[in-house]
C-alpha positions as CSV (number, residue, x, y, z in Angstrom):
1,M,0.8,-3.0,14.2
2,L,4.6,-3.2,14.1
3,K,6.1,-6.7,14.0
4,R,7.4,-8.0,17.4
5,I,9.4,-11.1,18.2
6,E,10.8,-12.5,21.4
7,F,13.7,-14.9,21.6
8,E,16.6,-16.1,23.8
9,A,20.2,-15.5,22.8
10,K,23.6,-16.0,24.5
11,T,25.3,-12.9,23.1
12,L,24.3,-9.6,21.6
13,Q,25.8,-10.6,18.3
14,E,23.6,-13.7,18.2
15,A,20.6,-11.7,19.2
16,E,21.2,-9.2,16.3
17,K,21.5,-12.1,13.9
18,M,18.2,-13.7,15.2
19,A,16.4,-10.3,15.0
20,I,17.5,-9.8,11.4
21,E,16.3,-13.3,10.4
22,G,13.1,-13.1,12.4
23,L,12.0,-9.6,11.2
24,K,13.6,-9.8,7.8
25,I,14.8,-6.2,7.9
26,Q,18.2,-4.6,8.2
27,L,19.9,-4.2,11.7
28,D,19.9,-0.3,11.6
29,K,16.1,-0.4,11.6
30,I,15.7,-2.8,14.5
31,K,15.2,-1.9,18.2
32,L,16.5,-4.6,20.6
33,T,15.4,-4.7,24.2
34,V,16.6,-7.1,26.9
35,L,13.5,-8.4,28.8
36,K,15.2,-10.6,31.3
37,E,18.7,-12.1,31.9
38,K,19.6,-15.6,33.0
39,K,23.0,-15.9,34.8
40,G,25.0,-19.0,34.3
41,L,27.5,-20.6,36.7
42,L,30.8,-18.6,36.5
43,G,29.4,-16.9,33.4
44,I,28.9,-20.2,31.6
45,G,25.4,-20.8,30.1
46,S,24.2,-17.3,30.7
47,S,21.7,-15.9,28.2
48,A,19.1,-13.2,27.8
49,T,15.5,-12.9,26.5
50,Y,15.2,-10.2,23.9
51,E,12.4,-8.3,22.2
52,A,13.0,-7.1,18.7
53,T,10.7,-4.6,16.9
54,P,11.2,-2.3,13.8
55,N,12.6,1.0,14.9
56,V,10.8,3.1,12.3
57,N,8.2,5.7,11.8
58,L,6.1,4.1,9.0
59,A,4.9,7.4,7.4
60,L,8.4,8.9,7.4
61,E,9.9,5.6,6.2
62,G,7.6,5.6,3.2
63,K,8.4,9.3,2.5
64,M,12.2,8.5,2.5
65,Y,11.6,5.4,0.2
66,L,9.7,7.6,-2.3
67,E,12.3,10.3,-2.1
68,S,15.1,7.8,-2.9
69,I,13.2,6.7,-6.0
70,L,12.7,10.3,-7.2
71,Q,16.4,11.1,-6.4
72,T,17.5,8.2,-8.5
73,M,15.4,9.5,-11.4
74,E,16.7,13.0,-10.7
75,I,13.2,14.4,-10.3
76,G,12.5,17.2,-7.8
77,S,9.2,17.0,-6.0
78,R,6.9,18.3,-3.3
79,M,5.3,15.7,-1.1
80,E,2.4,15.6,1.4
81,V,1.9,12.7,3.9
82,R,-1.3,12.0,5.8
83,T,-2.0,9.2,8.3
84,L,-5.5,8.0,9.1
85,N,-7.1,5.4,11.5
86,D,-4.3,5.6,14.1
87,G,-1.6,5.2,11.5
88,E,-3.1,2.1,9.9
89,E,-3.7,4.1,6.7
90,I,-1.0,6.3,5.1
91,H,-1.7,8.6,2.1
92,Y,1.1,10.1,0.0
93,S,0.6,12.9,-2.5
94,I,3.4,14.0,-4.9
95,D,3.6,16.9,-7.2
96,S,6.6,17.3,-9.5
97,D,7.8,18.7,-12.9
98,E,7.6,15.2,-14.3
99,N,4.1,14.1,-13.2
100,A,3.3,12.6,-16.6
101,L,6.4,10.4,-16.5
102,L,5.7,9.3,-13.0
103,I,2.0,8.6,-13.7
104,G,2.7,6.7,-17.0
105,R,0.2,5.4,-19.5
106,E,-3.2,4.9,-17.9
107,G,-1.6,5.4,-14.5
108,R,0.5,2.2,-14.8
109,T,3.8,3.7,-13.5
110,L,2.0,5.3,-10.6
111,L,0.3,2.0,-9.7
112,S,3.7,0.2,-9.9
113,I,5.4,2.7,-7.6
114,Q,2.4,2.4,-5.2
115,Y,2.7,-1.4,-5.3
116,M,6.5,-1.2,-4.4
117,L,5.9,1.3,-1.6
118,R,3.0,-0.8,-0.1
119,N,5.2,-4.0,-0.2
120,Y,8.1,-2.2,1.4
121,L,6.1,-0.7,4.3
122,N,4.2,-4.0,4.9
123,T,7.6,-5.7,5.7
124,F,7.6,-3.8,9.0
125,V,4.1,-4.7,10.2
126,D,1.9,-7.6,11.2
127,G,-1.4,-7.6,9.3
128,H,-2.0,-5.2,6.5
129,L,-1.2,-1.5,6.2
130,I,-3.3,0.5,3.8
131,V,-1.0,2.7,1.6
132,A,-2.2,5.0,-1.1
133,L,-0.2,7.2,-3.5
134,D,-1.3,10.0,-5.8
135,I,0.8,12.0,-8.2
136,G,-0.3,15.3,-9.7
137,H,-3.9,14.6,-8.4
138,Y,-4.2,11.9,-11.0
139,H,-6.3,9.5,-8.8
140,E,-8.4,12.4,-7.6
141,N,-9.2,13.5,-11.2
142,R,-9.5,10.0,-12.5
143,K,-12.0,9.1,-9.7
144,R,-14.2,12.1,-10.7
145,Q,-14.1,11.2,-14.4
146,L,-15.0,7.5,-13.7
147,E,-17.8,8.4,-11.3
148,I,-19.3,10.6,-14.0
149,L,-18.9,7.8,-16.6
150,A,-20.5,5.3,-14.1
151,T,-23.5,7.5,-13.4
152,K,-24.1,8.3,-17.1
153,T,-23.8,4.6,-18.1
154,A,-26.0,3.3,-15.2
155,K,-28.8,5.7,-16.1
156,E,-28.6,4.5,-19.7
157,V,-28.7,0.8,-18.6
158,A,-31.6,1.4,-16.2
159,Q,-33.6,3.1,-19.0
160,T,-32.9,0.7,-21.8
161,K,-32.5,-2.6,-19.8
162,I,-29.5,-3.4,-22.0
163,A,-26.1,-4.2,-20.4
164,V,-23.1,-2.1,-21.3
165,K,-19.5,-3.4,-21.2
166,L,-16.9,-0.7,-20.4
167,D,-13.4,-0.6,-21.8
168,P,-10.8,-2.8,-20.0
169,M,-9.4,-1.1,-17.0
170,N,-7.2,-1.9,-14.0
171,S,-8.6,-3.0,-10.6
172,F,-8.3,0.4,-9.0
173,D,-10.5,2.0,-11.7
174,R,-13.0,-0.9,-11.7
175,R,-13.3,-0.6,-7.9
176,I,-14.2,3.1,-8.2
177,I,-17.1,2.4,-10.6
178,H,-18.2,-0.7,-8.6
179,T,-18.3,1.4,-5.3
180,K,-20.1,4.3,-7.0
181,L,-22.9,2.0,-8.3
182,S,-23.0,-0.5,-5.3
183,E,-26.1,1.1,-3.8
184,W,-28.0,1.7,-7.1
185,R,-31.4,-0.2,-7.1
186,D,-31.6,-0.6,-10.9
187,V,-28.2,-1.9,-11.9
188,I,-25.4,-4.3,-10.9
189,T,-21.7,-4.4,-11.8
190,E,-19.7,-7.5,-12.7
191,S,-16.1,-8.0,-13.9
192,E,-15.4,-10.1,-17.0
193,G,-12.2,-11.2,-18.7
194,E,-8.7,-11.9,-17.6
195,G,-5.6,-9.8,-17.0
196,E,-5.4,-6.6,-19.0
197,D,-8.6,-7.5,-20.8
198,R,-10.6,-7.5,-17.6
199,A,-13.5,-5.1,-17.9
200,L,-16.6,-4.0,-15.9
201,V,-20.1,-4.8,-17.2
202,I,-23.0,-2.7,-16.0
203,K,-26.2,-4.8,-16.1
204,P,-29.9,-4.1,-15.4
205,K,-31.1,-5.8,-12.2
206,K,-33.7,-8.5,-12.9
């Protein structure tokens, strides 16, 4: 999960520089281990093989990252962190006195913060770490509302055999509706449009 690189260096200083370049993170978050040493003649030509890995707890690192954002904005908060699937999935839940500000119009600020958090934590890992953020139970409530909308609209489409195009929405919201209706026998969902105009269409199955 965490990145790991192996290399040979003549000095500790050189090893630190190579670790920073290889992992692309700052030195205070790197753990360097000497795997084997090669002695040179009279000390000349000696070197060592090093292993470098991020020296971080991913869940805690994400918590500190979010706290730094909130402190900059001078917003007090309460935060819960949950890890799933042996740490490959991390969920953060924030509650503050400024939930509306942090969520933003149609959840855009929340999605931007989640995007930054996800990118930051993925710099420490090989592969892809799943990172989810909710603020003031916005995603939880939004999911419930969208699932109700999806069910109601799907019933209408199944009955009338007429496709319905929903209002444009972000990929997170579209995915909720698509997932909710994925096992329906009478309807299918398709995305249409580009960018902010991208919308979900619920169609009758032929």
